[in-house]
N, C-alpha and C positions, 0 to 999 in steps of 0.2 A: 358715197359721194367722194370724189377725188379732190385732193388739195389743189389749189391754184398754183402754189409754188412749193412742190415737194422737195424734200432734202435729197441731194445726190448721195450716192454711196460714200464717196470721198468726204463730203462735208459731214455726214453722220459720224464716220470713223474719226475724223479730226476733232469734232466737238466733244464726243464722248471721251476720247483719250486726253483732250485738254482738261476736262474735269478731273481726271485722275492725276494729271501732272499738277494742276493748280492746287489741289487739295492734299496731294501726297497720299491719297486713300486708295485702297484696293477696290476692286469691283464689289466685293462682299460688303465693305464699309459703305460704299455709295448706295448699295441696295438697301441697307438698313435706314439710311436717312431719307431716301427718296420714295421708298415703298414699292420700288420696281424690283422684280426678281433678279437675282444675280445672273442667272443663265440668260435672261433677256438682255441685260446690259452687256454681257459677254458677246452675244450675237451681234449687237450693234457695234461694239468696239472692234470686232473682227471683220465687220462688213457683210456678214451673212444675211442680215436683215437691216432695215432702216426704220427708225421711229418716225412718226409724223413730226413735222416742224413744231406744232403746238405742244406735243408731248415732250420733246426735247427742251423746249423753252420752259415748260413747267418744271422739269427736273433741274435745269440750271437755276431757276428761281429758288427751288427748295434748297439746293446746295448753298447758294448765296445767303439765304435766310439762316441756314444752319451755321455758316461761318461767321456771320455778323453777330448772331446770338452768342456763339461760343466765345468770341473775342471779349465780350462783356465780362466773362467769368475768368479769363486768363489774365494774370497780372505778371508783369516783368518776365522772369525766366522760370516761373513755376511750372512744374510738370503737370500735365493734364491729359488724362486718358479718356479719349472719346468713347471707347467701347470696352 
């Protein structure tokens, strides 16, 4: 079944790379918190393949959840190592 509103190649690249920039994380780090293989994220980031809109939105939610949970544990200028 095809999506009604699939992601364009450019939109997929932009949104995956925006996650990297927003978080300051590498593809490997994003893979750990989202459960998506790093080679899959790399193919999306480079435009070789595109994720479904639903999958990318799920990943964005996981990253947002991770960041909001992490903020609860980071105080002031304390060092915090995610990985």
